[in-house]
C-alpha positions in Angstrom: -11.5 -10.8 -16.6 -9.6 -8.2 -18.5 -6.0 -7.4 -17.8 -6.9 -3.8 -16.6 -5.7 -2.1 -13.3 -8.2 -1.5 -10.5 -7.5 0.7 -7.4 -8.5 0.1 -3.8 -6.9 0.4 -0.3 -5.4 -2.5 2.0 -8.4 -3.2 4.2 -6.9 -6.0 6.2 -3.4 -7.9 6.2 -2.3 -10.8 8.4 1.3 -11.0 8.4 1.6 -14.5 9.9 -0.5 -16.0 7.3 0.9 -14.1 4.5 -2.4 -12.8 2.8 -5.1 -10.0 3.2 -7.9 -8.1 1.4 -8.1 -5.1 -0.7 -11.3 -2.9 -0.4 -12.9 -0.4 -2.6 -14.6 -2.5 -5.1 -18.2 -4.1 -4.9 -16.5 -6.9 -2.9 -13.1 -7.4 -1.0 -10.4 -9.0 -3.0 -8.0 -11.6 -1.7 -4.2 -10.9 -2.0 -1.2 -13.2 -1.1 2.0 -11.6 0.0 3.7 -13.0 -3.0 1.9 -10.8 -5.4 2.8 -7.8 -3.3 6.0 -5.4 -3.9 8.0 -5.7 -0.9 10.8 -3.4 -1.6 9.1 -0.8 0.7 7.9 -3.2 3.4 4.9 -5.2 4.1 1.4 -3.9 3.3 -0.2 -1.4 5.7 -3.8 -0.9 6.5 -5.2 1.9 4.4 -2.4 2.0 2.0 -3.4 2.6 -1.6 -2.6 0.0 -4.3 -3.7 -0.8 -8.0 -3.9 -4.2 -9.2 -5.2 -6.7 -11.6 -8.0 -9.1 -10.8 -7.6 -12.7 -11.7 -9.9 -15.8 -10.8 -8.3 -18.5 -8.7 -10.5 -21.6 -8.3 -13.8 -19.6 -8.8 -12.7 -16.7 -6.4 -11.3 -13.3 -7.3 -7.6 -12.7 -6.5 -5.5 -9.5 -6.8 -2.1 -10.0 -8.7 0.5 -7.6 -10.2 -0.2 -5.2 -7.2 1.6 -1.9 -7.2 1.8 0.7 -4.4 -0.1 4.0 -5.3 1.2 7.3 -3.7 -1.4 8.9 -1.8 -2.1 12.4 -3.4 -4.6 13.5 -0.9 -4.1 16.9 0.9 -3.9 15.0 4.2 -1.1 12.7 2.7 0.7 15.6 1.4 0.6 17.4 4.7 2.1 14.3 6.5 4.7 14.1 4.1 5.7 17.7 4.5 5.8 17.4 8.2 8.0 14.3 8.0 10.5 15.8 5.8 10.5 19.0 7.8 11.3 16.8 11.0 14.1 15.0 9.3 15.6 18.3 8.1 15.3 19.8 11.6 16.9 16.7 13.2 19.8 16.6 10.7 20.6 20.3 11.5 20.4 19.7 15.1 22.6 17.0 14.9 25.3 19.0 12.9 24.9 21.8 15.5 25.6 19.5 18.4 28.9 18.3 16.8 
């Protein structure tokens, strides 16, 4: 396979076993936690990612996984609400002092 990036969403992840599957292509793609960027925490269901597909013992595996920021309108609204809540909390905390 070429070394090109594909996009998908985390379909399933089992933290105790350390692996999961990415959906969005013709078939679900296996991934191991060692190929996932953990700086922002463990994989979350429906999280968007981009990755390279490699063959591992005749089966497909996602490697070089990167998180992709969700740019949908729903995600933008959610981020705005979270930002507004944190600003409001900070202002209220300063006001109470």
